[in-house]
C-alpha positions in Angstrom: 147.3 78.9 -9.2 149.6 78.7 -6.2 151.1 75.5 -4.9 148.5 73.7 -2.7 147.4 70.2 -1.5 144.9 68.3 -3.4 142.2 68.9 -0.7 143.0 72.6 -0.9 142.8 72.6 -4.8 139.5 70.7 -4.6 138.1 73.0 -1.9 138.9 76.1 -4.0 137.6 74.8 -7.5 134.8 73.0 -5.9 133.5 76.0 -3.9 133.6 78.4 -6.9 132.0 75.9 -9.3 129.4 75.1 -6.5 128.3 78.7 -6.6 128.1 78.8 -10.5 126.2 75.6 -10.6 124.1 76.4 -7.5 125.0 73.0 -6.3 128.1 72.6 -3.9 128.1 68.9 -4.3 128.2 69.0 -8.1 131.0 71.6 -7.9 133.1 69.3 -5.7 132.4 66.3 -8.0 133.4 68.3 -11.0 136.6 69.5 -9.3 137.5 65.9 -8.4 136.9 64.5 -11.9 139.1 67.3 -13.4 141.9 66.5 -11.2 141.5 62.7 -11.7 141.8 63.2 -15.3 144.9 65.7 -15.2 146.6 63.5 -12.7 145.6 60.3 -14.2 144.3 58.6 -11.1 141.1 57.4 -9.5 139.2 59.0 -6.7 140.9 57.0 -4.0 144.3 57.6 -5.6 143.5 61.3 -5.8 143.1 61.7 -2.1 146.1 59.5 -1.3 148.5 62.1 -3.0 150.5 63.8 -0.2 152.2 67.0 0.0 151.7 70.1 -2.3 151.1 70.1 -6.1 154.0 72.6 -6.9 154.9 71.7 -10.5 154.5 75.0 -12.4 153.3 73.3 -15.6 150.6 71.2 -13.8 149.4 74.3 -11.8 149.1 76.3 -15.0 147.1 73.5 -16.6 144.8 73.2 -13.7 144.3 77.0 -13.8 143.5 77.0 -17.5 141.0 74.2 -17.2 139.4 75.8 -14.1 139.0 79.0 -16.1 137.0 77.2 -18.9 134.8 75.6 -16.1 134.2 79.2 -14.7 132.8 80.2 -18.0 130.2 77.3 -17.7 131.9 75.1 -20.3 130.9 71.5 -19.6 133.5 69.4 -18.0 133.3 66.8 -20.8 134.4 69.5 -23.4 137.1 70.7 -21.2 138.7 67.4 -20.8 137.5 66.1 -24.2 135.9 63.0 -22.9 132.6 61.5 -21.9 131.6 58.0 -20.8 128.8 56.1 -22.4 127.8 52.5 -21.7 131.3 51.8 -20.3 133.0 53.4 -23.3 135.3 56.4 -23.0 134.5 58.7 -25.9 136.1 61.7 -27.4 133.6 64.6 -27.5 134.0 68.2 -28.6 131.5 71.1 -29.1 130.4 69.9 -32.4 128.6 67.0 -30.8 126.2 66.5 -28.0 127.4 65.1 -24.7 126.0 61.6 -24.3 123.3 61.4 -21.6 122.5 58.6 -19.1 118.9 58.3 -20.3 120.3 57.4 -23.9 122.1 54.3 -22.3 118.8 53.1 -21.3 117.7 53.2 -24.9 120.6 51.1 -26.0 120.0 48.6 -23.2 116.3 48.3 -24.3 117.5 47.5 -27.9 120.0 44.9 -26.8 117.5 43.2 -24.4 115.0 42.9 -27.2 117.4 41.7 -30.0 120.2 39.9 -28.4 118.8 36.7 -29.7 118.9 37.7 -33.3 122.0 39.9 -33.6 123.5 38.0 -36.5 120.2 38.6 -38.5 119.8 42.4 -38.0 121.2 45.7 -39.2 120.7 48.7 -36.9 120.8 52.1 -38.3 121.3 55.1 -35.9 120.2 58.4 -37.3 121.9 61.4 -36.0 124.9 59.6 -34.5 126.9 62.6 -33.2 129.9 61.3 -31.1 128.8 57.7 -32.2 127.8 56.7 -28.7 124.7 54.7 -29.7 126.1 52.7 -32.6 129.4 52.1 -30.8 127.6 50.9 -27.6 125.4 48.7 -29.8 128.3 47.2 -31.6 130.1 46.5 -28.3 127.1 44.7 -27.0 125.8 43.1 -30.2 129.1 42.3 -32.0 127.4 40.1 -34.7 125.0 42.7 -35.8 125.7 45.1 -38.7 125.7 48.6 -37.2 125.5 51.9 -39.3 125.7 55.5 -38.0 124.4 58.3 -40.1 124.8 62.1 -39.5 124.6 65.3 -41.5 127.6 66.7 -39.9 131.1 66.0 -41.3 132.7 67.1 -38.0 130.5 64.7 -36.0 131.2 61.8 -38.2 134.9 62.4 -38.0 134.7 62.3 -34.1 132.5 59.1 -34.3 135.0 57.5 -36.6 137.9 58.3 -34.3 135.9 56.8 -31.4 135.4 53.7 -33.5 139.1 53.5 -34.3 140.1 53.9 -30.6 137.8 51.0 -29.4 138.3 48.9 -32.5 134.5 48.6 -33.3 133.5 48.0 -36.9 130.7 50.5 -37.5 129.8 51.9 -40.9 129.4 55.6 -41.1 127.3 57.6 -43.6 127.1 61.4 -44.1 123.5 62.2 -45.3 120.7 64.5 -44.7 117.4 62.7 -44.1 115.5 65.7 -45.4 117.3 65.5 -48.8 114.8 64.5 -51.4 117.5 62.0 -52.9 118.0 60.2 -49.5 118.7 56.5 -50.0 119.5 53.6 -47.6 119.4 49.9 -48.4 119.9 47.0 -46.0 120.1 43.3 -46.8 119.0 42.2 -43.3 116.2 42.8 -40.9 116.5 46.6 -40.4 116.1 48.3 -37.0 116.1 52.1 -36.8 117.2 54.1 -33.7 117.4 57.6 -33.3 117.9 60.4 -30.5 116.9 63.3 -32.7 116.5 67.0 -31.7 113.3 67.1 -29.6 113.7 69.9 -27.2 111.1 72.6 -27.6 112.3 76.2 -28.4 110.2 77.4 -25.4 112.2 75.2 -23.0 115.3 77.4 -23.5 114.3 79.5 -20.5 114.8 76.8 -18.0 117.9 75.1 -19.6 121.4 75.4 -18.2 123.8 77.9 -19.9 126.2 75.1 -20.1 124.0 73.4 -22.5 122.8 76.6 -24.3 126.2 78.2 -24.8 128.2 75.1 -25.8 126.3 72.2 -27.2 125.1 72.4 -30.8 121.5 73.9 -31.0 120.9 72.1 -34.3 121.1 68.8 -32.4 118.9 69.9 -29.5 115.9 72.0 -30.6 112.7 71.6 -32.7 110.0 74.2 -33.5 107.4 74.5 -30.9 104.7 74.0 -33.5 106.3 70.9 -35.0 107.9 68.8 -32.3 107.6 65.4 -34.3 109.4 66.8 -37.3 112.2 64.3 -37.2 110.2 61.3 -36.1 107.7 61.9 -38.9 110.4 62.3 -41.5 112.2 59.0 -40.2 108.9 57.1 -40.3 108.2 58.4 -43.9 111.6 57.2 -45.1 111.7 53.7 -43.3 108.0 52.7 -42.7 108.0 50.3 -45.6 111.4 48.8 -44.9 112.1 48.7 -41.2 110.9 46.1 -38.7 111.3 48.2 -35.7 112.0 51.9 -34.7 113.4 53.0 -31.3 113.3 56.7 -30.3 114.4 58.8 -27.5 111.5 61.4 -27.0 110.5 64.5 -25.1 108.1 63.6 -22.2 106.4 66.9 -22.8 105.0 65.8 -26.2 104.5 62.2 -25.6 100.7 62.5 -25.9 101.2 63.6 -29.6 102.5 60.3 -30.6 99.2 58.7 -29.6 97.1 61.4 -31.4 98.9 61.7 -34.7 97.5 59.1 -37.1 101.0 58.5 -38.6 102.0 57.1 -35.1 98.9 56.2 -33.4 97.9 53.5 -36.0 101.1 51.7 -35.3 101.9 49.1 -32.6 103.4 51.7 -30.2 105.2 51.0 -26.9 106.4 53.6 -24.3 109.2 53.2 -21.7 110.0 55.3 -18.7 113.5 56.4 -17.9 115.3 56.1 -14.5 113.5 59.3 -13.4 110.0 57.9 -14.2 109.6 60.1 -17.3 108.2 58.8 -20.6 111.5 59.0 -22.5 111.6 56.0 -25.1 109.3 54.9 -27.8 109.2 51.7 -29.8 107.3 51.2 -33.1 106.7 47.7 -34.1 106.2 47.5 -37.8 105.0 44.0 -38.4 105.5 41.9 -41.4 109.1 42.7 -42.0 
């Protein structure tokens, strides 16, 4: 990349990314976020930088990152960071990039259980980067929080995020489909999970940035068994948990009210900021 002003660099990167994303505004936004990260400044500071960027090392770094973005790699993986509930988290291709809708799930849990945080343990199943348990520990510091994942790589990233933010979360590597799966809690137990829930048939309408870079094992379920993970979690914890919170696929929300395992429970649905049925709460009374 040749020496250029900030506005020229943003114009070049933003224009090319806008064509790739089919969204000029998103292309410009990603260009700004990339340069804000590389130059360690905010948006206002970015545009206050005068003169040309002519440092060869910086120009080479910008070019290298730009090439990765041109290959449709998500910005969060390129810069190694994502933001969730005010936390800056390390992310890599082995974990999903946290979504804003999942922040709403965290806020729902906090709203419902803030009054009893010292009496509860929350187990997050499928923790990935650790975004859910870390955000919950930040907002409910007196609660016991545990994050569980089958992936050693994901748990290493989650543990590093916990260390950076000095949040005391317990991590466990287990497969919930293992016949010997075991978990015990001495407190009122609350389960939360954002499991794989995207149908295989939805691949055709999804972005290449997701399909080519984010782990498919954390995204997809068979079309003929979309409640696979929810059913298994219910089987494991129905007799010991007080509440279960799930992020769900709006396309299969009706199945929760027709499958006896779920329909016979006290079930509550909640819409996300886009008006889609995205969250589900099972209240398992008597515990």
